[in-house]
C-alpha positions as a printed Julia matrix, in Angstrom:
651×3 Matrix{Float64}:
   0.0     0.0    0.0
   1.05    3.65  -0.3
   3.47    5.27   2.1
   2.26    7.73   4.72
   3.86   10.48   6.74
   6.71   10.24   9.2
   6.18   10.74  12.91
   6.12    9.35  16.41
   4.01    6.36  17.47
   1.84    6.21  20.57
   2.25    2.52  21.34
  -0.48    0.17  22.4
   2.23   -1.6   24.38
   2.87    0.28  27.58
   4.2    -0.03  31.09
   2.08   -2.39  33.18
   0.6    -0.95  36.33
   0.53   -4.04  38.55
  -2.82   -5.23  39.79
  -3.77   -5.58  43.41
  -6.27   -7.71  45.25
  -9.55   -5.9   45.75
  -9.98   -5.12  49.48
 -12.82   -6.77  51.33
 -15.53   -4.64  52.88
 -14.08   -5.36  56.33
 -10.7    -4.12  55.13
 -12.41   -0.99  53.79
 -14.04   -0.4   57.16
 -10.74   -0.76  58.96
  -9.25    1.99  56.82
 -11.97    4.53  57.59
 -11.04    7.6   59.65
 -12.92   10.04  61.82
 -13.88   12.8   59.44
 -14.28   15.26  62.29
 -10.49   15.35  62.3
  -9.45   15.13  58.68
 -10.43   15.29  55.02
  -9.78   12.19  52.91
 -10.09   11.65  49.14
 -12.32   14.65  48.56
 -14.94   13.7   51.19
 -15.63   16.29  53.9
 -17.72   15.7   57.04
 -19.14   18.64  58.95
 -21.5    18.79  61.92
 -24.83   20.43  61.24
 -27.77   21.23  63.46
 -30.98   19.24  63.38
 -32.87   22.28  62.15
 -30.53   22.54  59.18
 -31.11   18.87  58.4
 -34.89   19.18  58.5
 -34.83   22.32  56.39
 -32.55   20.65  53.89
 -34.91   17.73  53.43
 -37.46   20.0   51.81
 -39.93   17.14  51.9
 -37.85   15.32  49.33
 -36.7    12.65  51.75
 -34.47   10.2   49.99
 -35.32   11.45  46.55
 -32.82   12.47  43.91
 -31.76   16.07  43.54
 -30.02   16.88  40.28
 -29.09   20.22  38.84
 -30.42   21.94  41.94
 -33.99   20.63  41.64
 -35.69   17.66  43.24
 -36.75   14.72  41.13
 -37.19   10.97  41.37
 -34.63   10.07  38.73
 -35.68    7.85  35.83
 -32.38    6.19  35.1
 -31.39    2.75  36.31
 -28.34    1.63  38.2
 -25.47    1.36  35.73
 -26.86    3.73  33.12
 -24.24    5.92  31.44
 -24.83    9.66  31.67
 -25.07   11.86  28.57
 -21.82   13.26  27.26
 -20.87   16.52  28.95
 -22.57   15.74  32.26
 -20.75   17.71  34.99
 -19.1    16.04  37.96
 -21.55   15.21  40.72
 -21.76   16.23  44.37
 -23.31   14.11  47.12
 -24.92   15.84  50.09
 -25.37   13.04  52.63
 -27.16   13.64  55.93
 -27.97   11.19  58.69
 -30.1    11.22  61.83
 -28.51    9.05  64.51
 -31.76    8.64  66.47
 -31.54    6.01  69.22
 -28.17    4.64  68.14
 -25.4     4.44  70.81
 -23.41    7.57  71.56
 -20.28    5.86  70.19
 -21.98    4.75  66.98
 -20.41    5.19  63.57
 -21.31    4.75  59.94
 -19.48    3.47  56.9
 -20.91    5.11  53.77
 -20.12    3.73  50.33
 -20.98    4.48  46.73
 -21.15    1.38  44.54
 -21.56    0.96  40.82
 -23.93   -1.4   39.01
 -21.57   -4.3   39.52
 -21.49   -3.83  43.28
 -17.93   -2.55  43.26
 -17.07    0.13  45.81
 -15.95    3.4   44.26
 -15.96    5.6   47.39
 -15.82    4.73  51.11
 -15.89    7.02  54.14
 -17.03    7.02  57.76
 -18.93    9.14  60.25
 -18.54    8.98  64.04
 -21.5    10.14  66.08
 -19.37   11.52  68.91
 -21.49   14.17  70.63
 -23.59   15.21  67.64
 -27.03   13.98  66.68
 -26.76   14.63  62.95
 -23.83   14.37  60.55
 -23.23   15.37  57.0
 -20.88   14.28  54.24
 -20.28   16.42  51.18
 -18.58   14.44  48.44
 -17.62   16.38  45.34
 -15.98   15.65  41.97
 -17.9    12.4   41.52
 -17.76   10.74  38.11
 -21.24   11.12  36.55
 -23.3     7.95  36.75
 -26.09    6.16  38.57
 -24.85    4.56  41.79
 -26.03    2.68  44.85
 -25.44    4.45  48.14
 -24.97    1.86  50.87
 -24.6     2.91  54.49
 -23.87    0.65  57.47
 -24.36    1.61  61.1
 -22.01    0.21  63.77
 -22.14    0.27  67.56
 -18.61    1.62  68.0
 -16.57    4.36  66.37
 -14.45    3.93  63.26
 -16.74    1.37  61.62
 -16.23   -1.22  64.38
 -18.41   -3.16  66.78
 -21.74   -4.82  66.05
 -23.43   -3.89  62.79
 -26.73   -2.39  63.89
 -28.25   -1.55  60.55
 -27.85   -1.15  56.83
 -29.61    0.83  54.12
 -29.31    1.26  50.36
 -30.75    3.68  47.83
 -30.09    4.58  44.19
 -28.66    8.01  43.36
 -28.67    9.57  39.9
 -25.64   11.79  39.21
 -26.59   12.5   35.6
 -27.99   15.97  36.22
 -27.11   19.39  34.9
 -26.06   22.52  36.71
 -24.5    21.68  40.07
 -25.52   18.01  39.67
 -26.03   17.77  43.43
 -27.82   14.8   44.95
 -29.31   14.77  48.47
 -29.38   11.46  50.35
 -30.87   11.22  53.84
 -30.73    8.28  56.27
 -32.02    7.67  59.79
 -32.02    5.11  62.6
 -34.99    4.18  64.75
 -37.48    6.33  62.86
 -41.0     5.24  61.98
 -41.03    3.09  58.82
 -43.5     3.83  56.07
 -42.8     1.86  52.89
 -40.46   -0.39  50.94
 -39.53    0.56  47.39
 -37.47   -1.08  44.69
 -35.31    0.57  42.09
 -35.83    0.43  39.18
 -39.59    0.87  39.44
 -40.13   -1.33  36.39
 -37.84   -3.72  34.61
 -37.72   -5.2   31.12
 -35.09   -7.8   30.31
 -34.28  -10.19  27.53
 -34.0   -13.87  28.31
 -30.58  -14.57  29.9
 -30.09  -10.92  30.84
 -29.47   -9.92  34.45
 -30.09   -6.76  36.45
 -29.76   -5.97  40.15
 -32.63   -4.29  42.0
 -32.12   -2.19  45.12
 -34.56   -2.36  48.03
 -34.99    0.66  50.32
 -37.06    0.98  53.51
 -38.3     4.56  53.81
 -39.27    6.38  57.0
 -42.22    8.73  57.35
 -39.82   11.69  57.23
 -38.66   10.62  53.78
 -35.26    9.31  54.85
 -33.88    5.88  54.06
 -34.14    3.85  57.27
 -31.41    1.61  58.66
 -32.69   -1.96  59.02
 -31.21   -5.04  60.66
 -28.76   -6.82  58.34
 -30.4    -9.81  56.67
 -33.93   -8.61  57.35
 -34.67   -7.91  53.67
 -35.46  -10.82  51.36
 -36.41  -11.16  47.7
 -38.83  -13.47  45.93
 -40.16  -13.96  42.41
 -43.81  -14.68  41.69
 -42.84  -16.78  38.66
 -39.42  -18.4   38.83
 -39.99  -19.94  35.42
 -40.01  -16.41  34.05
 -37.51  -14.6   36.26
 -35.43  -15.57  39.26
 -33.97  -13.31  41.91
 -31.02  -13.96  44.19
 -30.66  -13.06  47.85
 -28.67  -10.04  46.7
 -31.49   -8.85  44.42
 -30.01   -9.96  41.09
 -32.86  -10.66  38.66
 -32.23  -13.09  35.79
 -34.54  -13.45  32.8
 -35.46  -17.1   32.25
 -38.36  -17.27  29.81
 -40.65  -14.74  28.16
 -43.47  -13.54  30.38
 -44.16  -11.33  33.37
 -43.4   -11.67  37.04
 -43.35   -9.6   40.19
 -40.18   -9.31  42.22
 -41.08   -8.68  45.85
 -38.81   -7.35  48.54
 -39.94   -8.0   52.11
 -38.63   -6.31  55.23
 -39.29   -8.87  57.95
 -39.23   -6.44  60.89
 -42.04   -4.26  59.52
 -43.34   -6.28  58.07
 -43.45   -4.2   54.92
 -42.92   -5.12  51.31
 -42.6    -3.57  47.9
 -42.56   -5.01  44.43
 -41.51   -4.3   40.89
 -43.06   -5.69  37.75
 -40.66   -7.53  35.48
 -41.23   -8.25  31.8
 -39.01  -10.85  30.2
 -38.85  -10.65  26.43
 -37.98  -13.45  24.06
 -34.4   -13.52  23.01
 -35.28  -13.78  19.34
 -32.39  -15.47  17.58
 -31.99  -14.34  14.0
 -29.25  -15.02  11.5
 -27.23  -12.24   9.92
 -24.62  -12.21   7.19
 -21.89  -11.11   9.58
 -21.42  -11.21  13.34
 -18.41   -9.3   14.6
 -17.44  -10.52  18.06
 -15.29   -7.95  19.85
 -13.47   -9.0   23.01
 -12.62   -5.71  24.72
 -10.43   -6.23  27.75
 -10.09   -2.64  28.95
  -9.24   -3.51  32.54
  -5.99   -1.66  31.94
  -4.65    1.72  30.83
  -6.47    1.55  27.48
  -9.92    2.04  29.04
 -10.49    5.45  27.43
  -9.83    4.05  23.96
 -12.48    1.39  24.54
 -15.2     4.03  24.93
 -14.06    5.64  21.68
 -14.0     2.34  19.8
 -17.5     1.26  20.88
 -18.78    4.65  19.77
 -17.12    4.08  16.39
 -18.86    0.7   16.08
 -22.19    2.37  16.79
 -21.71    4.67  13.81
 -21.68    1.72  11.38
 -24.22   -0.49  13.17
 -27.08    0.48  10.87
 -27.16   -2.67   8.75
 -28.94   -5.55  10.53
 -26.87   -7.97   8.47
 -23.68   -6.81  10.2
 -23.93   -7.12  13.97
 -21.35   -6.14  16.56
 -21.47   -8.14  19.78
 -19.12   -6.96  22.51
 -17.81   -8.37  25.76
 -16.31   -5.39  27.55
 -14.47   -5.08  30.82
 -13.23   -2.07  32.73
 -11.81   -1.89  36.26
 -12.24    1.12  38.49
 -10.2    -0.71  41.1
  -7.19   -0.35  38.82
  -8.23    2.78  36.91
 -10.74    4.9   38.89
 -11.66    7.05  35.88
 -13.04    4.07  33.96
 -16.6     4.67  32.72
 -17.9     1.54  34.47
 -16.64   -1.39  36.49
 -16.89   -5.09  35.75
 -17.81   -7.15  32.7
 -20.68   -6.41  30.34
 -22.04   -7.74  27.07
 -23.57   -5.41  24.51
 -25.36   -5.7   21.22
 -24.11   -2.58  19.48
 -26.88   -0.27  18.28
 -26.69    2.5   15.7
 -25.95    5.9   17.18
 -23.98    8.94  16.04
 -23.68   10.77  19.37
 -20.78   10.57  21.79
 -22.84    8.44  24.18
 -22.86    4.65  24.44
 -26.37    3.89  23.2
 -25.97    0.15  22.64
 -28.18   -2.52  24.18
 -26.8    -3.86  27.45
 -27.51   -7.58  27.16
 -25.71   -8.86  30.24
 -24.24   -6.96  33.16
 -22.21   -7.69  36.27
 -20.82  -10.92  34.84
 -19.0   -12.84  37.56
 -17.3   -16.17  38.12
 -18.33  -18.86  40.59
 -16.83  -16.85  43.45
 -18.89  -13.79  42.64
 -15.89  -11.89  41.27
 -15.74  -10.1   37.89
 -14.7   -12.39  35.06
 -10.99  -12.65  34.34
 -10.62  -11.63  30.7
  -7.0   -12.72  30.74
  -8.24  -16.3   31.05
  -8.54  -18.22  27.74
 -11.72  -19.92  28.98
 -13.42  -16.53  29.36
 -12.77  -15.75  25.7
 -13.99  -19.22  24.72
 -17.2   -18.73  26.71
 -17.85  -15.4   25.0
 -17.37  -16.94  21.57
 -19.73  -19.82  22.38
 -22.38  -17.48  23.73
 -22.01  -14.99  20.89
 -22.32  -17.54  18.12
 -25.28  -19.25  19.8
 -27.27  -16.05  20.25
 -26.16  -14.09  17.18
 -25.58  -16.7   14.46
 -24.26  -15.54  11.11
 -23.07  -16.78   7.76
 -19.62  -15.38   8.52
 -17.8   -14.36  11.69
 -15.08  -11.89  12.55
 -13.39  -12.06  15.95
 -11.55   -8.95  17.13
  -9.27   -9.33  20.15
  -8.84   -5.84  21.62
  -6.11   -5.12  24.14
  -2.38   -4.93  24.64
  -0.23   -7.5   22.88
   3.35   -8.69  22.97
   3.77  -10.79  19.85
   4.34  -14.51  20.32
   5.87  -14.3   23.77
   4.97  -13.21  27.22
   6.59  -10.06  28.53
   9.45  -10.33  30.95
   9.47   -8.61  34.31
  11.17   -5.47  33.07
   8.21   -4.97  30.72
   5.7    -5.09  33.54
   4.91   -8.7   34.35
   4.38  -11.97  32.56
   1.72  -11.6   29.89
   0.96  -12.35  26.26
  -2.24  -10.68  24.98
  -5.5    -9.58  26.59
  -3.98   -8.12  29.76
  -6.4    -8.04  32.69
  -4.77   -5.75  35.25
  -7.35   -6.64  37.88
  -5.91  -10.14  38.08
  -2.47   -9.65  36.54
  -3.29  -12.23  33.85
  -3.1   -12.57  30.09
  -3.64  -15.19  27.4
  -0.51  -16.8   26.0
   0.01  -17.5   22.31
   0.15  -21.26  22.89
  -3.3   -20.96  24.53
  -4.97  -19.77  21.31
  -6.51  -23.19  20.67
  -7.9   -23.25  24.21
  -9.28  -19.74  23.83
 -10.83  -20.21  20.38
 -11.85  -23.84  20.78
 -12.92  -25.66  17.64
 -14.25  -22.49  16.02
 -13.01  -21.37  12.62
 -13.45  -17.64  12.04
 -13.55  -16.01   8.66
 -11.44  -13.21  10.12
  -9.33  -13.06  13.26
  -8.2    -9.47  13.85
  -5.7    -8.42  16.49
  -6.41   -4.89  17.72
  -3.27   -5.22  19.81
   0.44   -4.59  19.54
   3.03   -6.7   17.73
   0.71   -9.62  16.97
   1.27   -9.98  13.2
   4.1   -12.47  13.61
   4.48  -15.75  11.78
   4.64  -17.54  15.14
   1.22  -16.14  16.11
  -0.45  -16.55  12.72
   0.75  -20.14  12.48
  -0.68  -20.89  15.93
  -4.07  -19.6   14.73
  -3.92  -21.09  11.22
  -6.64  -23.68  11.92
  -8.86  -21.19  13.76
  -9.25  -18.5   11.08
  -9.21  -18.14   7.3
  -7.56  -14.72   7.48
  -5.46  -13.22  10.27
  -5.26   -9.43  10.44
  -2.88   -7.43  12.58
   0.07   -5.11  13.03
   3.76   -5.87  13.16
   4.21   -2.56  14.97
   2.78   -1.23  18.23
  -0.16    0.81  16.88
  -1.61    3.95  18.49
  -3.58    3.42  21.69
  -6.85    4.22  19.9
  -6.36    1.14  17.73
  -8.68    0.45  14.82
 -10.92    3.29  13.62
 -13.85    0.87  13.65
 -16.21    3.02  11.63
 -13.69    3.21   8.79
 -12.72   -0.47   9.05
 -16.28   -1.76   8.92
 -18.07    0.69   6.65
 -17.29   -1.68   3.76
 -18.93   -4.55   5.65
 -21.99   -2.41   6.29
 -22.27   -1.22   2.69
 -21.54   -4.54   1.0
 -21.81   -7.5    3.4
 -21.93   -9.96   0.48
 -18.44   -9.03  -0.73
 -15.68  -11.62  -0.63
 -14.07  -11.94   2.78
 -10.62  -11.33   1.3
 -11.83   -8.07  -0.23
 -13.46   -6.9    2.99
 -10.27   -7.45   4.97
  -8.66   -4.69   2.91
 -10.71   -2.28   5.03
  -8.48   -2.98   8.03
  -5.37   -2.0    6.1
  -6.78    1.07   4.38
  -8.47    2.39   7.53
  -5.22    2.28   9.49
  -2.92    3.63   6.79
  -5.31    6.37   5.66
  -6.49    7.54   9.09
  -5.44   11.24   9.32
  -4.71   11.22  13.08
  -2.27    8.37  12.48
  -0.32   10.14   9.73
   2.71   10.66  11.96
   2.48    7.38  13.93
   4.12    4.03  13.25
   1.49    2.21  11.21
   1.61   -1.3    9.78
  -1.29   -3.56   8.92
  -1.53   -6.75   6.91
  -3.81   -9.66   6.12
  -2.51  -13.24   6.02
  -4.26  -16.07   4.19
  -3.76  -18.93   6.64
  -4.21  -21.59   3.95
  -0.84  -20.47   2.6
   1.01  -20.69   5.9
   2.07  -24.35   5.54
   4.02  -23.41   2.4
   5.63  -20.53   4.28
   6.5   -22.84   7.16
   8.17  -25.25   4.74
  10.19  -22.44   3.18
  11.31  -21.12   6.57
  12.16  -24.64   7.72
  14.48  -25.04   4.72
  15.98  -21.61   5.37
  16.62  -22.56   8.99
  18.35  -25.77   7.93
  20.63  -23.81   5.6
  21.34  -21.16   8.21
  22.32  -23.87  10.68
  24.55  -25.57   8.11
  26.23  -22.26   7.21
  26.33  -20.83  10.75
  30.14  -20.58  10.73
  29.97  -18.37   7.62
  27.32  -16.07   9.06
  29.06  -14.83  12.21
  29.18  -11.22  11.07
  26.31  -11.17   8.57
  23.52  -12.24  10.92
  24.31   -9.71  13.7
  24.54   -6.99  11.04
  21.13   -7.89   9.65
  19.67   -8.13  13.15
  20.91   -4.6   13.81
  19.55   -3.12  10.59
  16.41   -5.04   9.63
  13.03   -3.46  10.35
  12.5    -3.86  14.1
   9.37   -3.64  16.26
   9.49   -2.13  19.75
  12.96   -3.58  20.28
  14.42   -4.1   23.72
  16.8    -6.51  25.41
  14.45   -9.48  25.03
  12.27   -8.46  22.07
  14.08   -9.09  18.79
  11.17   -9.01  16.36
  12.15   -8.28  12.76
  10.27   -8.21   9.46
  10.69  -11.63   7.85
  10.86  -10.4    4.25
  13.28   -7.63   5.2
  15.57  -10.21   6.85
  15.56  -12.36   3.73
  16.04   -9.38   1.42
  19.1    -8.37   3.42
  20.46  -11.93   3.4
  20.28  -11.85  -0.39
  21.94   -8.43  -0.53
  25.0    -9.43   1.48
  27.85  -10.53  -0.78
  29.13  -12.99   1.82
  25.87  -14.86   2.26
  26.34  -18.48   1.11
  24.43  -19.39  -2.06
  22.21  -22.05  -0.41
  21.07  -19.49   2.16
  20.31  -16.95  -0.58
  18.25  -19.49  -2.51
  16.29  -20.46   0.59
  15.75  -16.8    1.51
  14.36  -16.12  -1.96
  11.88  -18.96  -1.51
  10.8   -17.52   1.85
  10.16  -14.13   0.24
   8.0   -15.79  -2.41
   6.03  -17.84   0.14
   5.54  -14.86   2.46
   4.31  -12.63  -0.35
   1.86  -15.35  -1.37
   0.52  -15.59   2.19
   0.2   -11.83   2.7
  -2.77  -10.78   0.58
  -2.94   -7.14   1.75
  -0.25   -4.99   3.36
   0.18   -1.34   4.22
   2.67    0.74   6.19
   3.93    4.29   6.44
   7.42    5.78   6.33
   7.9     5.38  10.05
   8.07    1.64   9.48
   9.45    1.68   5.96
  10.98   -1.8    6.03
   7.74   -3.54   6.94
   6.33   -6.03   4.48
   3.57   -7.74   6.44
   4.84  -10.37   8.87
   7.48  -10.42  11.6
   9.54  -13.23  13.09
  11.69  -13.59  16.19
  15.33  -13.11  15.15
  17.04  -13.43  18.52
  20.47  -15.0   18.94
  21.86  -17.89  20.91
  22.73  -15.63  23.86
  19.05  -14.85  24.51
  17.35  -18.02  23.3
  18.0   -20.26  26.36
  15.89  -18.01  28.59
  12.98  -18.06  26.11
  13.35  -21.61  24.85
  10.78  -23.22  27.22
   8.08  -20.89  25.91
   9.14  -20.83  22.26
   9.12  -24.61  22.04
   5.5   -24.67  23.16
   4.56  -23.11  19.81
   3.32  -25.11  16.83
   5.81  -23.12  14.77
   8.69  -24.64  16.72
   7.23  -28.11  16.32
   6.8   -27.81  12.55
   9.95  -25.89  11.58
  13.58  -25.84  12.58
  13.53  -22.13  13.3
  13.91  -22.82  17.02
  17.0   -24.9   16.27
  18.43  -21.96  14.33
  17.74  -19.53  17.18
  19.62  -21.85  19.51
  22.84  -21.44  17.48
  22.31  -18.06  15.79
  25.28  -15.69  16.22
């Protein structure tokens, strides 16, 4: 393809910020401090008089105040606010009532997945009413959960708990009032949302609140609230209030407060998950539980812009982690059916939310089984004539990073767990599926070692030899050809990946490479490289100066002390150009060039990566190979060629 401009590349590969174990709620409580004495993380506690509290209620009780006006809030927990929503402010007030004089509270804001995003405490001390003002909150709809304890600092017996939903999607000051009380007269139980419509298989958590006659959310004894479904064949509900759609129909989800007794209910409609067949299903595995989270929002918005042909569907499994990156737009694992939209908002259909493993923890998207499960689910529910799988994340070529690069990882880095999928786990991750297109929206993945590993799992493998910009594929430009002509030949449609990357104006000064490999032609390439390796080994004594020279000058990709990735065709071209290269090696190198060019059906690069021709290979020497040998010899490439034997003796 044509050359582009010269400039600097913002790499998808970056320093790894190590993950940490999520603290338990008890650990969170132990870290709380008396806010009468200090300000922590933007939360301020001040004492206020009872008259101020009553005046501030304004009859709104536990209702939602946004933009300076009172309202009930129509959004549901987990909804994403419109673009441009200002940061929110929480005005929390509590009435201690008959609680002990040493009582304390732990107050938390949680997202739709139940993950804590803010924690602070109040100590009653000598006051009857306390207030927390929390500012600079990321816009969103959250659960406020408060726990009342018998002793200060969030210790002693837990006397009560209360939850309510707060909508920080307002305008103006975007201030939300939340009032709680202990020992007040109860009046009603409500559930949020007030109505619920789900597809079969979809899940959604409902929040139960016991309200007092003064409009505040009342603390109740832990475990005194239960949930039940009127029709478990239609919808089930867990002890934590998680509703799951089972079969089409209607049901009532009832929450009962045993001490009242009082109860409230919400009507649930479960809609058929109508399975239809399209011409294309694009499965996108977005592991943004890392420093690329902002790019994931951009990329899903780009998909929405070209999601206006029902014959080309985008199905996304998407993870972010506020534990690791607090500015993430959500927390946990979600599945979306992408819907057409041209705004800056995420308007797609949330199909499944708060996806967890058997221990109730967010799914590990650095686990090959998690990718396999997504593929199985996606193909079962969104069948198509042809499939494209996009793996979105960091990448490191065939090998796992060493410690100096930020931990051991291959591709699909999940910083919450410190995990990744290794190249030799591709079969485990993809199972028996054969995709029409496997596209790596990740760094350094267009290597012969990687493509060969996936040769039986995809007809075409698309990716970059280089570390592309963090924003990755411009999905609207990549897939507009699919949208406009879904019946086109797969090989022709893959050209969109190359052209979109090379011709994207913001990338004009970045390192850009992109190519498409026809996997049916990889066996011939493997044979040619095997013969080249045999000749290199036989002529090793005559290559002592030539090979290091080529290693130093061939097109390299994010080189460091352990990453010696070079363009395969450039290596062979340079072998042929060296006068001292033995004739058998030159002949074998020529055959490799021919086989590689046959396998690479589309290729594009710019001047920043001028020596790129479409596929890289590891060109390390014998000094480095012993440390990487255990991993390299797990690859199918090492089993089917003698390239590993060459690396073991390469000067």
